[in-house]
C-alpha positions as CSV (number, residue, x, y, z in Angstrom):
1,M,-6.6,-5.3,-53.7
2,S,-10.5,-5.0,-54.3
3,K,-11.4,-5.5,-57.8
4,W,-10.2,-7.6,-60.6
5,G,-7.3,-6.4,-62.4
6,P,-6.3,-6.1,-66.1
7,W,-5.3,-9.2,-67.9
8,V,-1.5,-8.9,-68.3
9,D,1.2,-11.0,-70.3
10,L,4.0,-12.5,-67.9
11,K,6.2,-13.4,-70.8
12,L,9.8,-12.0,-70.3
13,T,11.3,-9.5,-72.8
14,G,13.9,-7.4,-73.4
15,D,15.6,-6.3,-70.1
16,D,13.5,-8.6,-67.9
17,L,14.6,-11.5,-70.3
18,A,18.2,-10.6,-69.8
19,D,18.0,-10.0,-66.1
20,E,16.4,-13.4,-65.6
21,M,18.9,-15.4,-67.8
22,A,21.7,-13.7,-65.8
23,T,20.5,-14.2,-62.4
24,S,18.7,-17.5,-62.7
25,P,19.7,-19.4,-66.0
26,A,18.5,-22.7,-64.6
27,A,14.9,-21.4,-63.9
28,I,14.3,-20.9,-67.5
29,S,16.2,-23.4,-69.2
30,F,13.9,-26.3,-69.8
31,G,14.4,-26.4,-73.5
32,R,11.6,-23.7,-74.1
33,K,12.4,-21.3,-77.1
34,P,13.3,-17.5,-76.3
35,K,9.9,-16.0,-77.3
36,D,8.1,-18.7,-74.6
37,R,10.1,-17.7,-71.7
38,Y,8.2,-16.8,-68.5
39,P,9.6,-16.2,-64.9
40,Y,10.3,-18.8,-62.6
41,G,7.6,-20.0,-60.5
42,T,4.6,-19.1,-63.0
43,V,4.1,-22.8,-63.9
44,I,1.4,-24.8,-62.1
45,S,1.7,-28.5,-62.3
46,F,-1.3,-30.9,-61.3
47,T,-0.4,-34.4,-60.4
48,E,-3.5,-37.4,-60.7
49,R,-4.6,-36.8,-57.0
50,E,-5.4,-33.0,-58.1
51,L,-6.9,-34.0,-61.5
52,E,-9.0,-36.6,-60.1
53,K,-10.5,-33.8,-57.6
54,M,-11.2,-31.5,-60.5
55,Q,-12.6,-34.1,-62.5
56,W,-10.1,-33.6,-65.2
57,D,-8.9,-36.4,-67.8
58,V,-5.3,-36.0,-68.8
59,R,-6.0,-37.8,-71.8
60,E,-8.1,-34.9,-72.9
61,A,-5.5,-32.3,-72.6
62,K,-3.1,-31.7,-75.4
63,V,0.2,-29.2,-75.1
64,G,-1.0,-25.8,-76.3
65,D,-4.6,-26.0,-75.1
66,P,-5.7,-22.8,-73.5
67,V,-7.0,-22.9,-70.1
68,D,-9.4,-20.8,-68.0
69,M,-8.2,-20.9,-64.5
70,R,-9.3,-19.2,-61.4
71,V,-7.5,-19.6,-58.2
72,M,-8.0,-18.5,-54.8
73,G,-5.1,-18.4,-52.0
74,K,-3.5,-16.4,-49.2
75,V,-0.7,-14.0,-48.7
76,T,1.9,-16.1,-46.8
77,S,4.9,-13.4,-47.1
78,V,5.3,-9.8,-48.0
79,A,8.9,-8.5,-48.4
80,E,10.3,-5.7,-50.6
81,G,9.6,-6.3,-54.2
82,C,7.7,-9.6,-53.7
83,I,4.4,-10.9,-52.3
84,S,3.9,-14.7,-52.0
85,V,0.8,-16.5,-52.3
86,Q,-0.1,-20.1,-51.2
87,L,-2.6,-21.4,-53.8
88,E,-5.6,-23.1,-51.9
89,R,-8.4,-23.4,-54.4
90,V,-8.5,-24.1,-58.3
91,T,-11.2,-24.2,-61.0
92,C,-10.1,-24.8,-64.3
93,E,-12.1,-24.5,-67.9
94,D,-10.9,-26.3,-71.0
95,E,-10.9,-23.5,-73.7
96,A,-9.8,-25.4,-76.7
97,G,-11.1,-24.0,-79.6
98,E,-11.4,-20.3,-77.9
99,S,-8.9,-17.6,-78.0
100,P,-7.6,-16.2,-74.7
101,P,-8.1,-12.8,-73.8
102,E,-5.8,-10.3,-75.2
103,P,-3.8,-8.4,-72.4
104,E,-5.0,-4.9,-71.8
105,G,-3.4,-2.6,-74.3
106,E,-2.7,-5.1,-76.8
107,K,-5.7,-4.8,-79.4
108,D,-5.4,-6.2,-83.0
109,E,-4.8,-3.5,-85.9
110,E,-8.3,-4.3,-87.1
111,E,-9.6,-3.1,-84.2
112,E,-7.6,0.1,-84.1
113,D,-9.0,0.8,-87.6
114,T,-12.5,0.8,-86.7
């Protein structure tokens, strides 16, 4: 991988959501609404130790706030259909008040009309 790839939305939809529900119901049954379901393993949690290193005050965070995140890691295993990456370094920026970038291929209707 030599360059940044496109922004993609990891949200499970259609057949992917049905497959995930059938094979790993516990992985996504944390009280989330069906429209907010993402694959198991795509959540990153930071404890007080990591928050302190990043100088991020937990009192400033609100559920639903967008966060611009960049991570560095190393591939730890490669198998058919799966690559595992150990996250080693991270930086985050509070993007409250800003809209996250749209995944490539998803444009507002207004943009398409112009």
